[in-house]
N, C-alpha and C positions, 0 to 999 in steps of 0.2 A: 341479078339481086345479090346468091350469095358470092358473086367474084368482090363482086360491090365492096360486101361489107371484110373478106379476107383482105384485101389491098387497103384498107382501114384501118386494120387493126397490125399490116407492117409497116402502116407509118408511123402510128401510133409508138406501137415498140423502137421500129429506126431513132425515133423523135427522142424513144426515152434511152437508147445508146448511145445517142449522139451528148445527151447531155450529164450524164454519169460522165462519160471520154471525156468531157469539156472538165468538168469537177474533182476528177485525177487527175489530171494534167496541169491544172491549176494547184493544186493541192502540190502537187508533185513537184512540179516549180516553183513555191512560193514561198519567199524567202522571211523564216519564223521566225529570223530578228527583226521583225514587223514589230512582232506581237511583245515585246522586249515592255518598250513604253508603256504600252497603256497595262500591261498586268501587271508591271511596278507601282504600276498610280493606282490602279483600282483596290490593289493587297494594302499597300501605305494608307489608304482611304478607311480600309474596313477596322485597320489594325492602330492609328491615328498615332503611329512612326512610319520611321524611315524605310521604307523596304525594295529592296534592289537587285533586278537579274545584268551585272555588267561582263559579263562571257555570253560567248554566242547558244543558240538555240536550235538541236539542225533536227533531224528524223529519217530515219529506214524508213519508206512506206509500203508496206503489203497488209496482209487481212491479222498480222500482230507486228502491228509498227512501231520500232524500240524508237523511244527518247532519248536525246540528251540533253539537261543544265548544267551549265558552267557559271561558276561565280556569286554564287548567291550570299545578300547580306539582309541581316537585319538587326536594324536600331538598339542601342540598348533602352532603358528607362535615362533621363535627363541626368538626377544623380546616382546611374550606376559606373561601374570600376571598370570598368571597357567599353570600349565604343559602339562595338556592338554583340549583341544579347545570340545572335546565332549566323555560322558565316559555315559555306559549305563551297567546297574544290568544283565539285561534280554529281548529278544524279542523276542516273541513268535507269530505263524503264521500256518493258516492251508492256502494251498492250494487246488484248486479245480482242477485239473491234464487234465479231459475232454477238460477248457476252452480254455487248452493252444492250445490244436490239431483247434481250432478254432479260434485263434486269438486273448485270451484276458487274461488279469490277472483279477481272481474274488479268493479273500480274504476273505475268511464268517465268517474269527474272524480276528484280533490283539489284542495284550495287550503288552503295554510299561510298564517295571518299572524304577522309577528313572529314566530316561532321566535327564542329565545338558550338557548343552550350553552356550560357552562362545562364544558370539560375540563381537568383541574389536576392534577398531583404537590405533594405535603409534600419540604421535605429529606430527610426518608428515604426516600423514592423511594416514599409510595403513592397509590397513583392512588385520583381522586372514582369512576371508573367503572367500581369496583370493589365489588362490594355484598355487605352482608351480612359473618358472623365469617368471614375467609378463612382462621383456625387452625382451623376447626371445618367447615370445609365443602371437602367433598370433589368435585374434579371430575368431573361425570359421563361417565359415556359415550358418547363423541359416535357419535349415530341420526342418518346419512342424511337429508336434509329433501326431500322428494318438491317437483320446481315447478310439482307443481300446487298447492302450499299456498303458493305463492312469487303475495304480491300482483299482481295484472296490471293498471295504471293506463292510462290512456287518456290522461287529459289533468292533469297534475300544474301548480300556481302556487304557488310561495313565493314571497311576500311579507316586502322587508322582515327578513328571514335575518341570525342573527349567532350565529358560534360563535370563543369563547376561547378562547386552549389557552396555559397556564402550568405551565413547570418548569425552576425555579432551579436545580436540577442541571446543568441542561444551558445558564442561565439561557437560556428562549427563552420572548417572547410574542410570542402571535401574534394578532393582529383582524381576522376575517376575515366577507366579508359574502357570504353566500348569496342567491341566485335565481334567477327562472327567468328566461329573457330567447326572444324571437320568434324565430325561424332563417325559412333559409327553408320554405318553402311553410308560412308561418304556424305553424309546429312549433316548442313551447314544449322550448326546450334546458335544462337545469342547467347553471348557473355557480358558482364558487363563488375569490372574486377574494380581496386582500387585501393586508396587510404588517403587519412586525412585526418584533422582534428575535430573532438570534442568536447567541448567544455574544458580541456585541458590538457584532453588523456588524446593518444593516437587510437584512432577509430581504420579501421579492414574490415570493406564490404567486396564480397567475390555471388558472382549469380549465375547461373547458368540453369538454362533453358534448354525445350528439346528442338527437334527440326519443328520449323516453320509450315513446315507441312502437315504436319499434328495438330495447329491449330484448329482446322476442316473438317480433318477428320474425325467420323461419327465414331463412338464405340471406341476410340483411341483417347485416353488419357496422357492429356503434356504435360512431360517430367520439366520438375527444377530442384534447384537445389542452390539453397544459399546458405551461406556461411560471415559471420559476422563478429568480427572480433572490437573490444572496445575496453582499452587499458587490458588489464588483466578479465573481464569479462570475456567470455565468447557464447555463441549460440549457433546450433544449425537447422534448416527446415529443409527436412527433404521429404519424396515422395512424389505426387500426380494432382491433376486439377481436369475434373471430366473435362467445365466448359471453362477453358481461362480465361475469353474473352470478358465475360460475367463472372470470373473468382467463382462458380460454379462449382459444389461436388469434392471439396478438398480432399486427397485421401495423406493428411502427409505426421512425418513424424517429428515432435520436438524436442531438442537435447540442449541443454544449457548448462552454463558453470561457472564457477565468480567468486571473490571472496568478502563480497560483500554485495546483499541485494540494495540496496542505499545508495549504488553505485550507480544504478540505470534510472534513476527518478529527472536524472535532467532530461533523458529518453521519452520518459512517460512521465503524467501532468499530475501521476497519482501522488501521497505522501509514501515514501518505502523506511520506514524505522532502519537502524544500522543492525547485520546479523552479521553472524560468523560466517564462513568457508561453508557454499551450498553448493551441490548435483540438480535436475531435473529435472524430467522429460514427461513427454506423455504422448496422444495425440489430437494433432488440429483434422475439426470437421467444420461442417455450417448446415444451419438447418436456416432457412429464410435470410434473417438480417442477423442471426447471432452465431457467434464462434465458439464453440466449444472446444474445451480440453479437455478429452476424454481423459481416464487411468492417471491421470498425473499423480507421481510417485517422485521422491527425490530425498536426501539428507539436506539439513543448518545444520552444520555443527553437528553436537552428538545425539540432536534431532531427527524423525521419520516425519515426514507426510506424505500422504495417500488419499487421494478424492476427484473431484471432476468441478473443472471450472467450465464456465460461462461470460463469455461478453458478447453486448450489443450497445448501441444508443441510445437512449432514450432519452424522449424528450432534449432531442438535440445537448444529451449528456453520453459519458463515457460511463458505461451502468457497468459494476464486475457482482456474478453471482457465485454461492458453490457451497458443497460444502468438503470442509477436510476433518481428518481424521485423523491423529498420531498413534502412533501403538508407542512410541516413548517419547515423551516431552521433558528436556533439562532444558531448568527455567531458567539458568546461564544464559542457551541462547535463544532467550526471549526478551532480554534485561534492554535490547535500543529500544523496547514499545513503552519505558517507560522515558529514554533519552540518559539514558548508561552505556556505557562502552561496553560491547558484549568482547569483545579480545581485545582487553587493556594490553597495553608495550609493558615491559618488566623496565622497561627504562627511563619510562614515563612516570615522572615525579604522583607521588599520590596523596591525590585528594584530600583537602583536611574536613570535607561537608559530606556526608550519608547522601543524602538527597540531588535527584542529580538536575541540574540547572543548563543543559540543556532545550534549548526552546523548540518547540512543535511549530513546523512553517505550515502557518495558518492558510494562506492560499490553496498550498496542499490539501489539506482534508476539508478544503471547500470546494477540488476539481473535479470530485466524480462523485456518484453515487452505488450503492450498490447494498447485498445480503447476504452475509457469510454468515456459515456456524463453522462451528470446534469444537470438536470433540479428544480425549484423553483420557484414556485409563491407564498408563502405567507414570506418573508424574516424580520428579529426582526433584527436588527444592533444596536449600539451605538451611530452613530457616522452619518449618514446619512440615509434616507428615503429612502428604494429600492424596488419596487414592481416584480418586477420577476430577474430569474437569470438562466445564461445556462450555461454551460461548455461542452469545451469537449481538452480530456485529449487524444495525441499521445504520446506512447513512444516506442521505435524504438533503438535497439543497444545501450543505454543511452546516447541519443536525447530526452529531453521530450519537446514535445509543448501542450502548452494550446493555442489552437487557435482557436474560437475566449473565451473572457472571458465577457461576455454582460452580463451588471445590467439595468435593464429597469425603469426610473426615473422619473415618469410620463410619457412627450407628450415625451421624449428624454429618449439617453441611451449612457451609460458609453460600451467603446468596446476596449478591450486591446488583445493583442495578447503576449504571455512570451513562447521563448523556452533557453530551458536551457541544458545546452552541458555536459555532466555528464562522458564524457571517459578520462578527464585528472582527475589527482589529486586535480583541484580548479574547480567550478563550474562556465564556464561561462553562464550569462548571459546575455538577453538583451526584455525588455519592448518596446514596442508601443501602444501608447492608443490613441482614442481620442472623447473628450466629443461633443455631436453633440443633440442639444436641447433642454436639460437639464433646465427646469422651475424652476426660482429662489423661486419662489411659495412652489416648493411640496419641495426646499431641508427646506427651511422653519419652514413645517411644524412642530406642537407642540411648536414652540414660541410665544415669546409673537410681533414680527412683522411680524407673516403670513401672517394676513388680511393685511399690508402694501404694502406687497411686488409683484412684477412681474418684467419679462426679461426671456431672452434665455444664457444660456451657449454654449458658445463651445468652445474649445481645439486639443491642440495636444501634444503629450506627445512619448519623445526617450531616450534611457535611453540602459546603455553598460554597464555592471562593472564583475567582477570577483571576487569572495568569496565563502565559505561554509555554512554562515548562514545569515538573514538580515541583522542584525549591518555587518558584512563584507562586504558584498554585496555594502551597501549605503555608506560607505567609503569608497569605490575606483567608485564611481559610474563617470561616465559619459555622459551630452547630456542635453537636454533642457526638458523645460515646458513653455507653452505659453497655457492660460485660455480669453476668450475675454466672454463681457455680454453685451450687447447691446442691447437700448429700452425698459429697466425698468424701478422698481419704487421702491425707501429705504424710511425704517421709517427716517421718519424726526429727529426723536429724537436716530437713531443708529448713525445718522452723525455725529449729535451734542455733541455722549458722543465720538466718533472720535474724535471730536475736542476738548472734554474740556469743553463746552460752559456751564459753568455749572448754569446760566441763561436761556436760552434756554432750557435748559434741565429741571430745574425745573418746566417751563413754561412747557411743554410739559408733563411733568408728572401728573400735577395735570388737563390737558383741558387736549382737545384732542388732537391723534397724527395723524396729515397729513402724505400723504407721499411726494415724492417730486423726479421726474424724474429724471435716470441716464443717458445720453445720450449715456458715454460708460464708458465699466471698462475693462484697456488693466493687465493684470501680464504674468508678460515674464521673464522668468528664469534660467540661463544659470548653470550647474553643468558639474565641473572640477574638478577630483580627491575629488571629497569626497567635495566636495565645493558648494552650492548653492547659487548662487550670483543674490540677484537684478538687472536683465539687465530694465527692465523699470515698475515701480505698479503705475499706477494710475487708481484713480475714481473719475471721469467726469460729474456733477451731475447739476443742477440750482441754487445749494443751495454752495454747498461745494465742494471742489477739494482734493484729495485726497491721497497724494502718498506717497511710502517707499521706501529706500534704505535700501542695506547691505545684511548681510552673514549667515544660517544656515551651523553650521562645522556636517553635517554628520557624521562624525567619532567619533567627541565628543557632540554632538546633545547640543550643546553651540547658546547659541541663538545672532546676535549682528545684531538690527533693530531699525532703525530710522522710527518712523510716523511722518509727518506730515500733516496738517490742513485749506487749503486758505478759510475762508468763501468769501463768497459771497453777505453777508448780515452785516446788521450792531448789535451788540448787546454791550451793556452798561460796564457788565463785561466779555468781550470774554477773557480768554488768552490761544491765540493759539500757547500756547510753545509748540516745537516736545514732543515725548513719544518715550521713549528709552525703547528696549521691548528684554531684555535681560535673563540672566536662563538657560533651559534646554528645549529639547522638551517634556521632565515629567510637567515640573516646570515652562511654563514661570512668567516670571515676569518683569511690563509692570509698567513707572510710566514715569510724565513728569523730562522731561527734563530741568534745572537747569540752561536757557538762559533767556537773553532778550526778551521781547516781540516780537514777529516778524511782523512788518508793514506788511499792507496790499499790498502796491503792493512790496514785496516779491514776491505772487500768480505767478502774470503775469511775474516775472523774472522767476521763476523755470519753472514755464510750458516751458515758451520759452524754454530754457537750455534745458529742456527733454524730449520737443515735437517732435526732430529728431530722436532719436532711434526707434523711429514708422517707419522709410519706412525698416528698416531690415527684420519686421514680413512678408511681404508680400513674399517676396521669401524661408523662411522656412517653410511657410504654406499658404495654400489655403480652406478657413473656409466656403466657397460658402457667405458668406455677398453679402445682396444689394450694390450696388454700390451706392446706396444715403446713405448708412445707414450712422448713426453720430463715428461708428469707421473708418468707410472711411475716415471719412473727418481728421479724425483726420491721420489720413496715407496719407492722399494728404495734406495735408498741410507740410509734414516732406518732406526735402532736404537733408538729408546725409545722411547716414548707421550710425551705432552705431558703438564703436569698441568695438569688442567680442577676446579673446582669440583664436588666431591660429588654435589652435587645436581644438575645438570647431566650426571657420567658415566651415573648409576644413568639418567635419562632416554635417554641414546644407548643402556646398554645396552638401556631393555624396545622401545626401537626400532629 
């Protein structure tokens, strides 16, 4: 029985051996070129585009056979700029057969000769790498791909590769060389380098990675180095990635510099204002789907910035979050936010207007979302002293909220909330502001009048408008502005200059310059269809009462104001003619009005006529002034409300 079983086993073994030998002999002598046609047909049908293997297929058989494929072509889209999207002179690779039975693809050697790839979009935005009928093609459910089926390449050699990218929609044309180079320890590293054009600017790119063996080595971070130049803008990213196939565990150093941040607006979808030259650096990390820029620091003109930034995709939209701090903020470096040029050229002709008219790109304002905070305790401004500034910006589906913008001035503050709605073709903007306990002496810092000034400013501002530039917003603004100051003091010389009292002004200039008390200052303006009108402007001092009336056309920037000073003392050479202020916002033109001298009694008549509009200030703004303040005394003395446009009165009643 045992002998019979032995002979049966020998017979089965011999049969298996003969079968294996037969398969080996068939494969060894089989002409692989017979597979060219069925392989080409199968790939063509799968991609919906002509694919062909025009050259020979050959194999050197062993337990690690080496295959060679020659002359491969993949047709381009019908609208493509070249007939073929992909061509290849030769592909040679070796496969370890035993590893296939373990569920792994191991390629000890891969050599690619003259690969030529054309990636492009047409003017309608279609991409040639989108295969088949996109309308009828359903997106397949994404299934996780096991790392075991990702080919593990031992040696990779790319000879004379070329990659072209064209996109007429962004005016982009790139021509890149792809090759492998011998690095340290004779390891082959992949290198991609080339140049082209992007938005009319020259673009160069150089990418170098580590050895392909490092892609699968555990506990062996993959080194990368990327250098980009776009016009005069340059950026560099260098470091390592722990899991390069999944882009996990990056430990990268980022550096960038250039003449203007707005130059990269063609690369990123967000609106970026014009800036002076900048230089930034930081470390790039990743936590899940969040990309972090840690230790961000650098300079922007004469200002500096530090902090942390985070980028991710939220609801399929780019989302930016950050906290930035400036140790020194020079206002002129950030005027691009308002549409002004931060680096004007001396050769450029001077603009006749003060308000910037450069339009905001509405699409860029709604292209991304975010939440960014900014703070600085060292501010340089040309128009008023500011001790501290803090800004909180939120962007959500085209709604931009800057709430609050807080400026600290001395022991007081100027707070404002700004909302911009960019969901339509025109920006809808609303600005609400509050002036709270701002000291007059701090505002007069650095002037000849600083020592003699005192007092506290309060105020409210509420404007709404539509327009895509600061100038257009001003031209269509509606709302009101109110500023009060009480319990102050002002330079006597300043008041005499208001009244053009040459005799007393000369006396003050030669001798001492004492200050005089200011009982109350009220500046009440209404804005309707871009015209700012004085509802009431009164400065009540123990020496002089100053009144102003008129308007400022914010659309044309034309001034039409009349300033009158009514003295409470006697000056033998007092020529209290009204002062006319004409010209425009950029170049005001004040001059004495050629009219007869105004009698001293006119002061009381004018004040009596103009005091009554004060009554309307109470329901519009509550400033928290003490009941016994001088301004309240003026308000209490009023007996009727001012006449204002119906549109503005309804606005005040609503707010």
